[in-house]
C-alpha positions, 0 to 999 in steps of 0.5 A: 016655533022655528021651522027645521031650516032655522035648526040647520043655519043656527047649527052651521053657525055654532059649527063655524063658531066654534071651529073658529075659536078653536083655530084662532085658539090653536094658532094663539097657542102656536104663536105662544111658543114663537119669539115676540112678533110685530103685526103681520099683513096678509100675504106679505107678512112683514116685508113692508117693514124691511125698507132698503136697509134691512139690517137698520129695520131689523135693529129698530124693530129689536129695540121693541120686540127683544133680541129674539124676534119672529118675523114672516117674510111673505110665506117664509118664517124668520128669526132675527137675533140682535144680541151677542148672548142670542148669537152665541146659542144660534152659532155655537150652543145650537150650531148643528141646528143652524147648519145651512144656508137659505136656499135662493133661487138666483144663487142656486142657478148661478152656483150650477145648483148649489154646487159650490161651497158657500151654499151647499147643503151641510153634508159630506161634500160641504165637509170635503170642501171645507177641509180642502179650503183650510188645509190647501186652498186657503191654508197657510202654506198656499197664502204664503207662496202666493204672497209675491202676487198680492205684494206685486198688485199692491205695489202696482196700486200704490204706483198708480196712486203716486201718478194720480198724485203727481197729476193732482187727479181725484181718485174714485177710491172705491173703484180702484181698490175694486180693481186691486181686489179683482187682480189679486183674486184673479192672479191667485185663482186663475194665475193671471190678472183679469186681463192685460187688455183694459177692455177684457178686464172691465168686462171681467169686473162687470161680471163680478159686480153683475154677479154680486148684484143678482145675488143680492137682488130681493126675489119675490119668488123666494118668499111668496109661495104663489109666485115660486114659479113666476119670474115676475121681475124678469130676472131669468133672462139676466141670470142666464146672460151672466152665467153663460158669460162666466161659463164661458170665462171658466171653460177658457181658463180651465181649458188654458190650464189644462193644457199648460200645466202638465209639469204638474206644479201648483201655481194657483188655486184652480191648479189645486182644484183641477188636481183633486178633479183628476184625483180618482182617490179623493174622498168626493169627487169634483165635478167641472160645475164644482170647481166653477162654482168654487171659483165664483165664490172666491170672486164674489166673496173676495172682491168687493168685501176687502175693498169696501172695508178699506174704504170705510177705514180710510173715510173714518181716518179722513174724518179722524185725522188725529187717528190717521196721524197716530196710525202714520207715527206708528208705521214710520216707527216700525217700518221707517221711510225706506220701504212701504208696508209689507205683510210681514210688517202687520204683527208689529202694527198693533194700532193699525190692526185696531184700526181695521178691528174697529172699521169691521165693528162698524162697518162689516157685512151687516147680517149672517144668514142661516137656516134651521135644519131641525127644531130646537129652543132658543131663549125658551122660544121653539124655532121650527125646521126650515126657519130663516135665521139673520144674526144682526151683526150690525146692530151687535156691534153697536150694542150699548150693553157691550160697547162704550160709545158704540157709535164712536170710531175708537180704535183705542177700545182694542189697545191696552195701556202698554199699546198692545192689541187686546180682545176683538177676536175676529174668528168667531169666538168673540160674539160681540164681534162677528165680521166673519161669521162663527162656527163651521159656516164661518169665512174660510177666507178670513186670514187672506182678508185680513192680510189684504186689508191691513197691508193696503191700508197700511201703504196708503196711510203711510204713503199718502195725505188724502183730502176731500172737497168737502173737508169731511166724508158722507158716512151714509151706508148704501144698500147691499149685503156687503154694506157698500158705501151710499156715495163713493169716496173720491179723494186727492192723494198727496204724497207725504213721504220725501223721497218716495220709497222705491216700489 
């Protein structure tokens, strides 16, 4: 007969076994309400599956696990959306459940505690800033008033290319486009170029680049719970140094505007923000940090995205000379040879518009990121609050169920037989094409971005032939939130207009 100690051991074995089985059953029951998921590793979850280009890793996994997939990135639950139908549910049908962006420690610090517009939580302040953006800051009247600024910078850009062409020099296209974007954004926002002194201008460009790099750096403390308060990657010092540089710049600019704008006339976006800052009757009182953080948003979102899009478009045109030729013929027919393309010409250049749409289908920012604020059901699966959602725009733009020859660069897909632009809405109503997002969190700068991209690209196509030493451009993608090229696009421009139109 077994002694009492044996019975105690057997009891504990029974108890542990029962609890284990019940826990496993409960876990399986819970997981049964989640979307399909790959096998996860302890602590890191599925982080090991992402690699340097997460959008491609997500796409590869979605071919096995479907258009709605559950992942655990360290301690953070996530779902990945890879079809237009599921994207519509997340971004439209259940938009109120996905109205926030995830909290990222680096971005939160750089934006003065999410005092900006892009990452502020959905609420009264965000609604006020959205309304201000659409009605005043980035509205039609403001963009029209700042049109001469954009055209002046594009003219300077073409003159630079003309000088390079005359000397037979190579051009780092991406680098020069980045300078153009920087100067446009700086003049529209602050009323002056990055700086008249090249050394200072380079410092501001480096600041914008550093902000973009730090904002896009994977921070382990955001995803592994026990690393939350640890600075394992030594990002803290770099973040502090960059924000101090930006803060110093903004204080100088704000002080300059306060001292020199006593006449009350609005000359740039900072003037509008300062008027709201001093208005005691606004529904939401802006702080100095709100103004700085919003300007940071404008620089971070408006500088590299437009430049990268134009660089990708030109690379595609160099690799498709027949499309380049057709675009140039359209421009010459509509605009002529006596002046360069202007913003007012764009509505009459449908093929140029189609080229930009096709570029955005293949080469726009690859992921839309949201965070759920409440529980909801998508495709029959339960999505819990505080779940990060990644809409894979890159994969949706290449979905063979919705795009014929999805990997080919074919602007004609956006044209009808009469040569007019068809379909391809870029403002979030066509869920097969989402370069600027959709819904209340869509990009408020869509109009400005399209004006800059289409006009600049039109001028580059109209005025120059573009040659690369290898004869063909490498189309490899590099890591980054805005889908940069892996290798710089270096070309030799050659004027193709004789005489060159006056600038």
